[in-house]
Structure formats: C-alpha cells, structure tokens
N, C-alpha and C positions, 0 to 999 in steps of 0.2 A: 366435171372431172374431179376425181378425188386425189388427194395427195396427203402425205404424212407431215405432221408438224412435230418438231422435236424441241423441247425446252430443257434447259439445265445449264450447269456450269461446266466449262471445258469439255465440249462434246467432240473433241478431236478424234478420239478412238472410234466413236460411233460414225463420224463423218468418213473416216478412212475406210471402215468396213463397207459403208454404202458406196463409196467411190470404186471400190474393187469390182463392183458388178458391171462396170462399163468398159468397153474395149477401145475407147477412143484415145487418141494421143493428144487431143486438144481439150482444154477446159475453158468454159466461159463463166466468169464470175460477175454478177450484177449486184453491186453493193452500195449502200448509202455512204456519202462522203464522210460523215462523222465516224461511222464504223470503220471505214477504210483507213482513215487517219490514225486510228488507235490500234488497228489489228492487221495492217497490210503485211508485215513481216510474218506473222503467224499464218495467214492465209497462203502466202507464197510458199512458205516452208512445207506446209501440209499438202498443198496441191501439186507442187513440183516433184514430189516423190512419186506421183502416179501419172502425171501428164508431162509430155515433153514441151508443150506449149500452153501458156496461161494467158488468156485475154481478159482484161479487167475493164468493165464499164462502170464508171463512177456516177452514181445517181446523185443529183444535188440534194442537199438537206431539206427536210421539211415536207409538209403536206402539199405545198404548192408544186412540188416536183411530180406529183401523181397526176399527170396530164398526158394528153395525146401527143404532144410535142416530144416529151422525154421518151415516151414509148416508141415513137418513130425513130428517134436518135438511137435507141437501143437496138431496134431492128436493123437499122442501117449499119451499125457497128458490127453486129453479128454477120451480116451479109458481106461486108467489106473485109472482115477478118477471116472469112471462110470457115467459121466454126461448124463442125459436123453436127 
C-alpha cells in the first residue's frame, strides 16, 4: 500500500484540505503521548471544524510501544468507538 508523507512546519492548511475529501462525521486520531501532550488543543481545534466526533487514541511514548499489544488496543478502541 502506498500513502503520502507530508513534512514541514504548521501543516494545518494542508491537513484541512486533505480532510475535506472525507464525508464522515467521525474522526479517529492515533497519536504519540508526547505529541498529544504538546499539541492536543491544536489537533482538537483543527479536526472539530470538520468532524462532529473526535476519538483520540493515545499511543505510549517510545519504541517499546510499537508492539502487537498496543496495536490490539488501538483496534479495540476503534471498534468500541464505532469509528467509520
């Protein structure tokens, strides 16, 4: 599977134009705990403009979080929240 990577400073405008492509009322954000700690308000403000529901799954910090258990927790979270 191919997907695009975007690098840069303050990519809010680019993110918002990407988001407009989707017709869902729900958003699922999977984000590192460190990033969330520093940018939660920004994410919420940007995403709540386009989605009536925002579900945030916080991934523990560090490489040790890249494991099957955290992956399972993320899948369970998505299924329990009913994200489209």
